[in-house]
C-alpha positions in Angstrom: 0.0 -0.1 0.0 3.0 2.3 0.5 3.4 4.3 -2.7 6.7 4.0 -4.6 8.0 6.7 -6.9 10.2 6.5 -10.0 13.1 9.0 -9.6 14.5 10.4 -12.8 18.2 11.2 -13.3 17.3 14.9 -13.5 15.3 14.7 -10.2 18.2 13.0 -8.5 20.6 15.6 -9.5 18.3 18.4 -8.4 17.8 16.7 -4.9 21.5 16.2 -4.6 22.2 19.8 -5.5 19.8 21.1 -2.9 21.1 18.8 -0.2 24.7 19.8 -1.0 23.8 23.5 -0.8 22.0 23.0 2.6 25.1 21.2 4.0 27.3 24.0 2.7 25.2 26.6 4.4 25.1 24.7 7.7 28.9 24.2 7.7 29.8 27.8 7.7 32.3 28.9 10.3 31.0 32.4 10.5 27.6 31.1 11.3 24.7 29.4 9.3 22.0 31.5 7.7 19.8 28.4 8.2 18.3 27.4 11.5 19.7 23.9 12.1 16.8 22.8 14.3 14.4 23.9 11.4 16.5 21.9 9.0 16.4 18.8 11.1 12.7 19.1 11.7 11.9 19.4 8.0 14.3 16.6 6.9 12.7 14.3 9.5 9.2 15.1 8.2 10.3 14.1 4.7 12.2 11.0 5.6 9.7 9.5 8.1 6.4 11.5 8.3 4.8 9.3 10.9 7.8 9.4 13.3 7.8 13.2 12.7 4.1 13.3 13.7 4.7 11.3 16.9 7.6 13.6 17.7 5.3 16.5 17.7 3.5 15.1 20.7 0.0 15.6 19.2 -2.4 17.0 21.8 -5.5 15.8 20.0 -4.4 12.2 19.5 -3.4 9.1 21.4 -1.1 7.1 19.2 -2.1 3.4 19.4 0.1 1.9 16.8 2.5 3.5 14.3 3.8 1.9 11.1 2.0 -1.4 11.7 2.5 -3.8 8.7 -0.7 -5.6 7.6 -0.6 -8.6 5.3 -3.7 -10.2 3.8 -4.2 -13.2 1.6 -6.6 -13.1 -1.3 -10.2 -13.3 -0.4 -13.6 -13.0 -2.0 -15.9 -10.0 -1.4 -19.0 -12.3 -1.0 -17.3 -14.3 1.7 -16.3 -11.3 3.9 -18.7 -8.4 3.2 -22.0 -10.1 4.2 -24.6 -9.5 6.8 -24.8 -13.0 8.2 -21.1 -13.9 8.3 -18.3 -13.8 10.9 -17.7 -10.9 11.5 -21.3 -9.8 10.9 -22.1 -6.4 9.3 -24.9 -3.9 8.8 -24.4 -1.7 5.8 -26.0 1.7 5.7 -27.2 2.7 2.2 -24.4 5.4 1.7 -21.7 2.8 2.4 -23.3 0.4 -0.1 -23.5 3.0 -2.7 -20.2 4.8 -2.2 -17.9 2.0 -1.1 -19.2 -1.5 -1.3 -20.3 -1.0 -4.9 -16.7 -0.3 -5.8 -15.1 -3.2 -4.0 -14.2 -5.8 -6.6 -15.4 -9.4 -6.4 -11.9 -10.7 -5.7 -9.4 -8.9 -3.5 -5.8 -9.8 -4.1 -3.1 -10.3 -1.4 -2.0 -7.0 0.0 0.9 -5.7 2.2 1.0 -2.2 3.6 1.6 -0.1 6.7 -1.0 1.8 8.7 -1.1 4.0 11.8 -3.9 4.0 14.4 -4.6 7.2 16.3 -7.4 7.6 18.8 -9.1 11.1 19.1 -8.8 12.5 22.7 -11.5 15.0 21.9 -14.2 15.8 19.3 -12.5 17.0 16.1 -13.3 18.1 12.6 -12.0 16.2 9.4 -9.8 18.9 8.2 -7.9 19.3 11.4 -7.5 15.6 11.9 -5.9 15.3 8.5 -3.8 18.4 9.0 -2.4 17.1 12.3 -1.6 13.7 10.6 0.3 15.7 8.0 -2.4 15.0 5.3 -1.8 11.3 4.6 -2.9 10.1 1.2 -6.3 8.5 1.4 -6.7 4.8 0.9 -8.0 3.3 -2.4 -11.2 1.4 -2.2 -9.2 -1.9 -2.7 -6.6 -0.9 0.1 -9.7 -0.1 2.4 -11.1 -3.6 1.8 -8.0 -5.3 2.6 -7.4 -3.3 5.8 -11.0 -3.9 6.9 -10.4 -7.7 6.5 -7.2 -7.5 8.5 -8.6 -5.4 11.3 -12.1 -7.0 11.7 -11.0 -10.6 11.5 -9.2 -9.8 14.7 -11.8 -10.1 17.4 -9.8 -8.0 19.8 -10.8 -4.9 17.8 -14.5 -5.5 18.8 -15.7 -2.3 20.6 -13.7 0.1 18.5 -15.1 2.8 16.1 -12.7 3.0 13.2 -12.6 6.0 10.8 -11.0 6.0 7.3 -10.6 8.4 4.5 -11.0 6.6 1.1 -10.8 7.9 -2.4 -13.2 6.4 -4.8 -12.3 5.8 -8.6 -14.0 9.1 -9.6 -11.5 10.9 -7.3 -14.0 11.7 -4.6 -12.8 11.3 -1.0 -15.3 9.9 1.4 -15.1 9.4 5.3 -15.9 5.9 6.2 -17.2 5.0 9.7 -16.9 1.4 10.8 -18.0 0.9 14.4 -18.9 -2.0 16.6 -22.5 -2.4 17.8 -22.2 -4.4 21.1 -25.9 -4.9 21.3 -26.3 -6.4 17.9 -22.8 -8.0 18.0 -22.0 -6.6 14.6 -20.0 -3.9 12.7 -22.1 -1.0 11.3 -20.6 0.6 8.3 -21.5 4.0 7.0 -19.9 6.5 4.5 -20.4 10.2 3.6 -18.8 12.7 1.2 -15.8 14.3 2.9 -16.6 17.5 4.6 -15.6 19.4 7.7 -18.1 17.6 10.0 -17.1 16.7 13.5 -16.0 13.2 14.6 -16.5 12.0 18.2 -13.8 11.5 20.9 -12.6 7.9 21.2 -12.8 7.3 17.4 -9.7 5.5 16.0 -8.5 7.1 12.8 -6.7 4.6 10.5 -4.3 6.3 8.1 -1.5 5.4 5.7 2.0 5.2 7.2 
């Protein structure tokens, strides 16, 4: 799930030139025009965004797990996303229309890293993503695989998971998957991304 980039020779030269210039300015006996702490902070943010976020000691989140690797074997949509299975689901109409309809019949094996952060107070979507350094939304296929990995683990029962998922048409939706202890099932809902509030205690699942 972690995105890989193709680096051209020209891009490599540009990056190397910038890095060399930064080091030259830092290593100036008369005093650096650059704030070394600011340089360290920005380089860490580029090199390992999630560790940078953790290092900021976020006031609005409790870091549950950072950089967790998830692996799933291939599975069929009809075998997992069903109301009478184990785990059991209830799908609201918007989830069916916006997400379930785009999940393919066969989900291939998947490997990726996620981070789970719990809200320590009610927050709005935009602030959540800003504090998490605006992670790229999951694709619908990635979301399906992550759902499988998380919900097949019964120790997650009782949680309220929040995801930001990008549909094929480019639209980003907020997905709410929460445990209904009375019905002993997972309720799944989705809505177009907007700056609505999300409740304290919710666990935001994001890309690492």
